[in-house]
Steps between C-alpha positions, in 0.01 A plus 500: 500500500637844569155661487315257720783372719428130451612216276308453177454176309671544167531137394297186543633149468265217406550143387438477123286185533258679739422786257163484321593646163137531383405697811796732441367583152169622645662741745524867421851631450676628807610860467820586675658836563858591563587674823540830315154461340347422837662805660385716208141370531497561876638852452231566237229389742654712776501804270131447420425466872689822574312683224165374633590601854606845378174540308301399810695749712428784258130406487483503880680834513266644236192380690638645824572834331148519356358429846736755655401767249131431558529513878700824499273667246194401705669633814559838338151524355347404835671799662335752269347700786836532673657635180204734450541645849874550448436674169226716657742632762747598231726202436612510136503214256879463517513480880208260506664270245838527677347402836325209338816391316706505819236308695456232234876478432568423865224236503628343178862506616410329827292246306786433257749445785262273693415312178867449415578375850196270491598371155854420614371322812252294297768416242751397765246278672239288325569595136873423520429172683240402238730575207790320664282193559401508132866469406570861405835636605434859601741729680390674816624843399243775471536719193414861581427622146166314452386611845590864434349490150173352622482750787568793266236380254247461782572850629479649149171325418355596838599864458361507147167356616483744790597800291238427235226469759636798697489716187137398452421593861696826483314614187152445642294801599498593866 
């Protein structure tokens, strides 16, 4: 009653002469659960749902990071001529890598901020409404740690992908 907010039937009164005793023998037994068992089962299902949602989030983040690394590495490799010209006029490896790191860091930081804002807006709108309609009780507070962690991981993976491809470009012959 407390969980669902309505009255539940917990007893049934019948006239003894109206009961078909033979039909009762053919029925399967009725399993009943105490309120504590029901709450425990629901919490177990909720925990499994949370674990599945967390696993899906990490898979989506992993796929996005692989795509991000591929796009950034392709971008660096496509600018080979530009890097060759800069090296030909005397730009050293360190300055070339530093310029690239600053450029990509700014792009990744802007992307992380826009992604976090977009994620919060999407969560506050349709996702929160969907979960609420499904009966989940979810607070509206936004936790900063997952957003910052995901942004930092995205920036680190992007820089790693760019640096590996930039080192390949920097080591090529002029």
